[in-house]
C-alpha positions in Angstrom: 80.9 94.9 89.0 83.1 97.4 90.7 82.7 101.1 91.3 85.8 103.2 91.1 87.2 106.4 89.9 89.9 106.9 87.2 93.1 108.2 88.6 95.2 107.9 85.5 95.4 106.8 81.9 98.6 105.1 80.6 100.0 105.6 77.1 98.6 102.3 76.0 95.0 103.3 77.1 95.0 101.2 80.3 93.1 102.9 83.1 94.3 103.1 86.7 91.4 103.0 89.1 91.0 103.7 92.7 88.3 102.1 94.8 88.7 104.5 97.7 87.0 107.9 97.7 89.1 111.1 97.6 90.4 112.3 101.0 87.9 115.1 101.4 85.1 112.6 100.7 86.3 110.2 103.4 86.3 112.9 106.1 82.5 112.7 106.5 82.5 108.9 107.2 85.6 109.1 109.4 84.2 112.0 111.4 80.9 110.3 111.8 82.6 107.2 113.1 84.7 109.2 115.6 81.6 111.0 116.9 79.9 107.6 117.3 82.8 106.4 119.4 82.5 109.5 121.6 78.8 109.3 121.9 78.9 105.6 123.0 81.4 106.4 125.8 79.7 107.2 129.1 82.0 110.3 129.6 81.3 111.4 126.0 85.1 111.4 125.4 87.9 109.3 124.0 91.5 109.1 125.1 92.8 110.0 121.7 94.0 113.3 120.2 95.9 114.4 117.1 99.1 113.5 119.2 98.1 109.9 119.8 100.1 106.9 118.6 99.4 105.9 115.0 99.2 102.2 115.9 96.7 102.8 118.6 94.5 104.9 116.2 94.7 102.1 113.6 93.8 99.4 116.1 90.9 101.4 117.6 89.4 103.1 114.5 90.8 101.2 111.6 92.0 104.3 109.9 95.4 105.9 109.4 96.6 108.7 111.7 96.4 111.1 108.7 92.7 110.3 108.2 92.1 110.5 111.9 93.7 114.0 112.0 91.7 115.2 109.0 88.5 114.0 110.6 89.4 115.6 113.9 90.2 118.8 112.1 86.8 118.7 110.4 85.0 118.1 113.7 87.0 120.9 115.5 86.2 123.4 112.8 82.5 122.5 113.1 82.8 123.1 116.9 81.5 119.6 117.6 84.6 118.5 119.7 87.4 119.9 121.8 90.8 118.4 122.7 92.2 119.0 126.1 94.3 117.2 128.6 95.0 114.3 126.3 91.3 113.5 125.5 88.9 114.4 122.8 85.3 115.1 124.0 82.1 116.6 122.7 82.1 120.4 122.8 78.9 120.5 124.8 80.2 118.2 127.5 82.2 119.3 130.6 
């Protein structure tokens, strides 16, 4: 059994399914993962920002740069993180 969502219906009635959630639904999981990375670091920061190399982001977090930037944007709007001097850190840390 597979859970998916219908993303299209062909003329012959065949359904196109996606197993991935919509982008706005993924933000929560990706943002939680990034916060976990930050919280597990002794300095409460990570050396990645929205300007970081896509390959480095993929290797570290296992997500695309686009998903990473969406998650960072969500966290920035929630005032949970700040980006400065090439690092991303918790907003309440100095």
